[in-house]
C-alpha positions in Angstrom: 103.1 -64.5 87.8 105.0 -62.2 90.2 104.0 -58.6 90.2 106.5 -56.3 88.5 108.5 -54.2 91.0 107.3 -50.7 91.2 110.2 -48.4 92.0 109.8 -45.1 93.7 110.0 -42.3 91.1 112.6 -40.5 93.3 115.3 -39.3 91.0 118.8 -40.2 91.8 119.4 -36.5 92.6 117.2 -36.9 95.7 119.8 -39.1 97.3 122.7 -37.6 99.3 126.3 -38.2 98.1 126.7 -40.5 101.1 123.6 -42.5 100.2 124.8 -42.9 96.6 128.2 -44.0 97.8 126.7 -46.6 100.0 124.3 -47.8 97.3 127.1 -48.1 94.8 129.0 -50.3 97.3 125.9 -52.3 98.1 125.6 -53.3 94.4 129.0 -54.9 94.6 127.8 -57.2 97.3 129.6 -55.4 100.1 128.4 -56.0 103.6 127.6 -53.1 106.0 130.9 -53.8 107.7 132.8 -53.6 104.4 131.0 -50.4 103.5 131.7 -48.8 106.9 135.4 -49.7 106.7 135.6 -48.4 103.1 133.9 -45.1 103.9 135.5 -44.5 107.3 132.2 -44.5 109.2 130.6 -46.9 111.7 128.5 -49.9 110.8 125.6 -48.3 112.7 125.9 -45.2 110.5 125.7 -47.4 107.4 122.5 -49.0 108.8 121.0 -45.6 109.4 121.9 -44.4 105.8 120.4 -47.7 104.4 117.2 -47.2 106.3 116.8 -43.6 104.9 117.8 -44.8 101.5 115.3 -47.6 101.5 112.5 -45.1 102.5 113.5 -42.6 99.8 113.5 -45.2 96.9 110.7 -47.4 98.2 112.9 -50.5 98.7 112.1 -53.1 101.4 115.6 -54.6 101.5 119.0 -54.6 99.9 117.9 -56.7 96.9 115.2 -54.1 96.0 117.7 -51.3 96.5 120.1 -53.0 94.1 117.4 -53.4 91.5 116.5 -49.7 91.9 120.2 -48.9 91.4 120.3 -51.0 88.2 117.1 -49.4 87.0 118.5 -45.9 87.4 122.1 -47.0 86.4 123.8 -45.4 89.3 127.2 -46.5 87.8 126.9 -43.2 85.8 127.6 -41.3 89.0 131.3 -42.4 89.3 132.4 -38.9 90.4 130.9 -39.7 93.9 133.0 -40.9 96.8 
C-alpha cells in the first residue's frame, strides 16, 4: 500500500502572489511555456519560481504541487493575478 502523501504544513499565505499565480495555472495543466506567456515572464523565471514553490510546500514535482494545491484549495484565492 502506497504511503500517504505528507504535505508541508506551510500555509498558503507563505507563498508569494507570483507563486500562487503559477500554481493556479499549473493545476490547469499549463506548461511552463504557457504560464510564462500568460504571466508575461520568461520560461526560465517560471522554472525558478517552481523550484522555490516546490521547496516551500515539500513537493518533488508538478504532480505533488497540484495535489498540495487541491489539499489547500487554492481556487479560493481567485483575487490573485
